[in-house]
ZAMIDO-378639 format. One record per residue (C-alpha): residue in three letters; y, x, z. Coordinates in steps of 0.05 Angstrom, whole numbers, plus 5000, padded with zeros to 4 digits. Layout:
# residues N
+------+------+------+------+
: resn :   c2 :   c1 :   c3 :
+------+------+------+------+
:  ALA :    Y :    X :    Z :
...
+------+------+------+------+
This chain:
# residues 169
+------+------+------+------+
: resn :   c2 :   c1 :   c3 :
+------+------+------+------+
:  MET : 2355 : 4205 : 7513 :
:  ALA : 2359 : 4166 : 7578 :
:  PHE : 2380 : 4201 : 7641 :
:  ILE : 2322 : 4210 : 7689 :
:  PRO : 2342 : 4227 : 7760 :
:  PRO : 2315 : 4292 : 7788 :
:  GLY : 2251 : 4281 : 7827 :
:  PHE : 2239 : 4213 : 7794 :
:  PRO : 2176 : 4234 : 7756 :
:  ALA : 2148 : 4266 : 7820 :
:  LEU : 2162 : 4202 : 7859 :
:  CYS : 2128 : 4160 : 7806 :
:  GLY : 2068 : 4205 : 7807 :
:  TRP : 2065 : 4202 : 7883 :
:  LEU : 2070 : 4126 : 7882 :
:  SER : 2016 : 4122 : 7829 :
:  ARG : 1969 : 4163 : 7871 :
:  ARG : 1983 : 4120 : 7932 :
:  ALA : 1968 : 4058 : 7892 :
:  GLU : 1902 : 4088 : 7870 :
:  ASN : 1887 : 4107 : 7943 :
:  PHE : 1902 : 4036 : 7966 :
:  LEU : 1858 : 4007 : 7911 :
:  ALA : 1801 : 4055 : 7929 :
:  LEU : 1807 : 4036 : 8003 :
:  LEU : 1806 : 3963 : 7984 :
:  GLN : 1744 : 3972 : 7941 :
:  PHE : 1710 : 4013 : 7996 :
:  SER : 1725 : 3958 : 8047 :
:  LEU : 1697 : 3906 : 7998 :
:  PHE : 1633 : 3947 : 7990 :
:  VAL : 1623 : 3960 : 8065 :
:  THR : 1636 : 3887 : 8081 :
:  PHE : 1587 : 3865 : 8028 :
:  LEU : 1534 : 3910 : 8059 :
:  LEU : 1550 : 3882 : 8129 :
:  GLN : 1542 : 3812 : 8100 :
:  ILE : 1472 : 3830 : 8075 :
:  VAL : 1451 : 3862 : 8141 :
:  PHE : 1477 : 3805 : 8184 :
:  ARG : 1449 : 3750 : 8140 :
:  TYR : 1381 : 3777 : 8119 :
:  PHE : 1361 : 3826 : 8173 :
:  LEU : 1394 : 3799 : 8236 :
:  TYR : 1392 : 3726 : 8214 :
:  LEU : 1464 : 3717 : 8238 :
:  PRO : 1506 : 3694 : 8178 :
:  VAL : 1579 : 3709 : 8188 :
:  GLY : 1634 : 3675 : 8147 :
:  TRP : 1688 : 3727 : 8153 :
:  THR : 1650 : 3774 : 8107 :
:  VAL : 1650 : 3725 : 8050 :
:  GLU : 1723 : 3712 : 8061 :
:  TRP : 1742 : 3785 : 8062 :
:  VAL : 1701 : 3802 : 8000 :
:  THR : 1736 : 3746 : 7963 :
:  ILE : 1805 : 3767 : 7985 :
:  ALA : 1791 : 3841 : 7971 :
:  TRP : 1764 : 3824 : 7902 :
:  LEU : 1826 : 3782 : 7885 :
:  TRP : 1874 : 3836 : 7910 :
:  GLY : 1834 : 3891 : 7876 :
:  ILE : 1837 : 3858 : 7808 :
:  LEU : 1910 : 3838 : 7810 :
:  PHE : 1937 : 3899 : 7847 :
:  GLY : 1896 : 3945 : 7803 :
:  CYS : 1921 : 3912 : 7739 :
:  ALA : 1994 : 3912 : 7764 :
:  PHE : 1998 : 3983 : 7792 :
:  VAL : 1938 : 4026 : 7773 :
:  LEU : 1913 : 4006 : 7705 :
:  ARG : 1946 : 4044 : 7648 :
:  GLU : 1961 : 4011 : 7582 :
:  ARG : 1913 : 4056 : 7545 :
:  ASP : 1856 : 4037 : 7593 :
:  MET : 1859 : 3963 : 7578 :
:  ILE : 1802 : 3933 : 7540 :
:  ARG : 1822 : 3899 : 7475 :
:  LEU : 1784 : 3858 : 7424 :
:  ASP : 1821 : 3882 : 7363 :
:  ILE : 1773 : 3875 : 7305 :
:  LEU : 1821 : 3833 : 7264 :
:  TYR : 1882 : 3870 : 7290 :
:  ALA : 1856 : 3938 : 7267 :
:  SER : 1847 : 3913 : 7196 :
:  LEU : 1919 : 3891 : 7189 :
:  PRO : 1972 : 3934 : 7154 :
:  GLY : 2019 : 3973 : 7200 :
:  GLN : 2080 : 3927 : 7192 :
:  VAL : 2039 : 3865 : 7206 :
:  ARG : 2010 : 3898 : 7268 :
:  ARG : 2080 : 3913 : 7292 :
:  GLY : 2099 : 3841 : 7281 :
:  ALA : 2037 : 3818 : 7319 :
:  ASP : 2055 : 3865 : 7376 :
:  ILE : 2125 : 3836 : 7379 :
:  LEU : 2102 : 3764 : 7374 :
:  THR : 2046 : 3769 : 7425 :
:  GLY : 2088 : 3811 : 7473 :
:  LEU : 2144 : 3760 : 7472 :
:  ILE : 2097 : 3701 : 7480 :
:  VAL : 2061 : 3733 : 7539 :
:  ALA : 2126 : 3754 : 7573 :
:  ALA : 2156 : 3684 : 7562 :
:  ILE : 2096 : 3648 : 7590 :
:  PHE : 2092 : 3691 : 7652 :
:  ALA : 2168 : 3688 : 7662 :
:  TRP : 2167 : 3612 : 7653 :
:  THR : 2112 : 3603 : 7705 :
:  LEU : 2140 : 3654 : 7755 :
:  PRO : 2186 : 3606 : 7793 :
:  ALA : 2130 : 3555 : 7801 :
:  SER : 2083 : 3611 : 7823 :
:  TRP : 2134 : 3635 : 7873 :
:  ASP : 2141 : 3564 : 7901 :
:  TYR : 2066 : 3556 : 7905 :
:  VAL : 2056 : 3622 : 7942 :
:  GLY : 2111 : 3602 : 7991 :
:  PHE : 2081 : 3533 : 8000 :
:  MET : 2013 : 3561 : 8017 :
:  ALA : 2041 : 3589 : 8082 :
:  VAL : 2020 : 3523 : 8114 :
:  GLU : 1946 : 3537 : 8102 :
:  ARG : 1902 : 3591 : 8131 :
:  THR : 1834 : 3619 : 8112 :
:  ALA : 1776 : 3588 : 8151 :
:  TYR : 1749 : 3648 : 8189 :
:  MET : 1802 : 3703 : 8190 :
:  GLN : 1861 : 3655 : 8195 :
:  ILE : 1901 : 3694 : 8143 :
:  PRO : 1958 : 3652 : 8115 :
:  TYR : 1944 : 3635 : 8042 :
:  ASN : 2013 : 3657 : 8022 :
:  ILE : 1992 : 3728 : 8040 :
:  VAL : 1927 : 3721 : 8003 :
:  PHE : 1962 : 3696 : 7940 :
:  SER : 2025 : 3739 : 7945 :
:  ILE : 1995 : 3793 : 7901 :
:  TYR : 2002 : 3747 : 7842 :
:  ILE : 2078 : 3755 : 7841 :
:  PRO : 2079 : 3831 : 7830 :
:  PHE : 2021 : 3822 : 7781 :
:  ALA : 2061 : 3771 : 7740 :
:  CYS : 2123 : 3816 : 7742 :
:  ALA : 2081 : 3876 : 7718 :
:  VAL : 2053 : 3835 : 7660 :
:  ILE : 2124 : 3814 : 7640 :
:  VAL : 2149 : 3886 : 7643 :
:  ARG : 2089 : 3914 : 7605 :
:  SER : 2095 : 3860 : 7552 :
:  LEU : 2169 : 3874 : 7541 :
:  LEU : 2156 : 3949 : 7539 :
:  SER : 2104 : 3936 : 7485 :
:  VAL : 2155 : 3895 : 7447 :
:  GLY : 2206 : 3951 : 7453 :
:  ALA : 2156 : 4002 : 7429 :
:  ALA : 2137 : 3959 : 7370 :
:  ILE : 2210 : 3948 : 7350 :
:  SER : 2227 : 4022 : 7356 :
:  GLY : 2165 : 4041 : 7317 :
:  GLY : 2130 : 4074 : 7376 :
:  LYS : 2057 : 4067 : 7393 :
:  THR : 2041 : 4008 : 7437 :
:  GLY : 1976 : 4004 : 7476 :
:  ALA : 1945 : 3961 : 7423 :
:  ARG : 1965 : 4011 : 7369 :
:  ARG : 1944 : 4075 : 7404 :
:  ASP : 1896 : 4095 : 7349 :
:  ASP : 1949 : 4097 : 7293 :
+------+------+------+------+
């Protein structure tokens, strides 16, 4: 059994709750800004552009941050009609193959993504003047999380453990 430092599970739990708090705050800000957009545009007849910009940025960050740091493997939606009908060993092979392919694709594209995010520092959003490298920077931790999750799925399939796709076995 691997050594787990004292306090590590508590730290992970605390970080997980803070990630959920951040995502909830982001979603709340998205909702309030959306309502402001409606009020300004349709009741006050004063359309404002920053609301559209913030809703778009908050949506992007909410999806990618949520997937990287909040969403658990068992909560992911899967279309596994064919997968569920396969014998156990074939499913394990499919888990290994798909996990390796996904991890390889994301790892292969990570340097180009890093370069693109860095390059986008030269552009800013139209209304809020946020540099696009900040807007798109959430993609890097998202891609790293996908790589780690894919490799953990491969490891679980090799060791005979239950992966997220095989949670019903």
